[in-house]
Chimera marker file (.cmm) of the C-alpha trace (Angstrom):
<marker_set name="trace">
<marker id="1" x="-9.383" y="5.949" z="11.707" r="1" g="1" b="0" radius="0.5"/>
<marker id="2" x="-11.044" y="6.634" z="8.590" r="1" g="1" b="0" radius="0.5"/>
<marker id="3" x="-8.859" y="4.493" z="6.421" r="1" g="1" b="0" radius="0.5"/>
<marker id="4" x="-11.913" y="4.019" z="3.902" r="1" g="1" b="0" radius="0.5"/>
<marker id="5" x="-12.628" y="7.203" z="3.692" r="1" g="1" b="0" radius="0.5"/>
<marker id="6" x="-8.856" y="8.471" z="3.052" r="1" g="1" b="0" radius="0.5"/>
<marker id="7" x="-8.551" y="5.919" z="0.487" r="1" g="1" b="0" radius="0.5"/>
<marker id="8" x="-11.298" y="6.546" z="-1.526" r="1" g="1" b="0" radius="0.5"/>
<marker id="9" x="-10.295" y="9.988" z="-1.271" r="1" g="1" b="0" radius="0.5"/>
<marker id="10" x="-6.747" y="9.438" z="-2.683" r="1" g="1" b="0" radius="0.5"/>
<marker id="11" x="-8.185" y="7.276" z="-5.317" r="1" g="1" b="0" radius="0.5"/>
<marker id="12" x="-10.162" y="10.145" z="-6.591" r="1" g="1" b="0" radius="0.5"/>
<marker id="13" x="-7.418" y="12.453" z="-6.238" r="1" g="1" b="0" radius="0.5"/>
<marker id="14" x="-5.606" y="10.018" z="-8.709" r="1" g="1" b="0" radius="0.5"/>
<marker id="15" x="-8.235" y="9.803" z="-10.894" r="1" g="1" b="0" radius="0.5"/>
<marker id="16" x="-8.337" y="13.585" z="-11.219" r="1" g="1" b="0" radius="0.5"/>
<marker id="17" x="-4.620" y="13.969" z="-11.563" r="1" g="1" b="0" radius="0.5"/>
<marker id="18" x="-4.442" y="11.063" z="-14.303" r="1" g="1" b="0" radius="0.5"/>
<link id1="1" id2="2" r="1" g="1" b="0" radius="0.2"/>
<link id1="2" id2="3" r="1" g="1" b="0" radius="0.2"/>
<link id1="3" id2="4" r="1" g="1" b="0" radius="0.2"/>
<link id1="4" id2="5" r="1" g="1" b="0" radius="0.2"/>
<link id1="5" id2="6" r="1" g="1" b="0" radius="0.2"/>
<link id1="6" id2="7" r="1" g="1" b="0" radius="0.2"/>
<link id1="7" id2="8" r="1" g="1" b="0" radius="0.2"/>
<link id1="8" id2="9" r="1" g="1" b="0" radius="0.2"/>
<link id1="9" id2="10" r="1" g="1" b="0" radius="0.2"/>
<link id1="10" id2="11" r="1" g="1" b="0" radius="0.2"/>
<link id1="11" id2="12" r="1" g="1" b="0" radius="0.2"/>
<link id1="12" id2="13" r="1" g="1" b="0" radius="0.2"/>
<link id1="13" id2="14" r="1" g="1" b="0" radius="0.2"/>
<link id1="14" id2="15" r="1" g="1" b="0" radius="0.2"/>
<link id1="15" id2="16" r="1" g="1" b="0" radius="0.2"/>
<link id1="16" id2="17" r="1" g="1" b="0" radius="0.2"/>
<link id1="17" id2="18" r="1" g="1" b="0" radius="0.2"/>
</marker_set>
């Protein structure tokens, strides 16, 4: 599984949401 990719995507999404 690409946990790193998912984590990066989540971090980016969270940043955009904020």
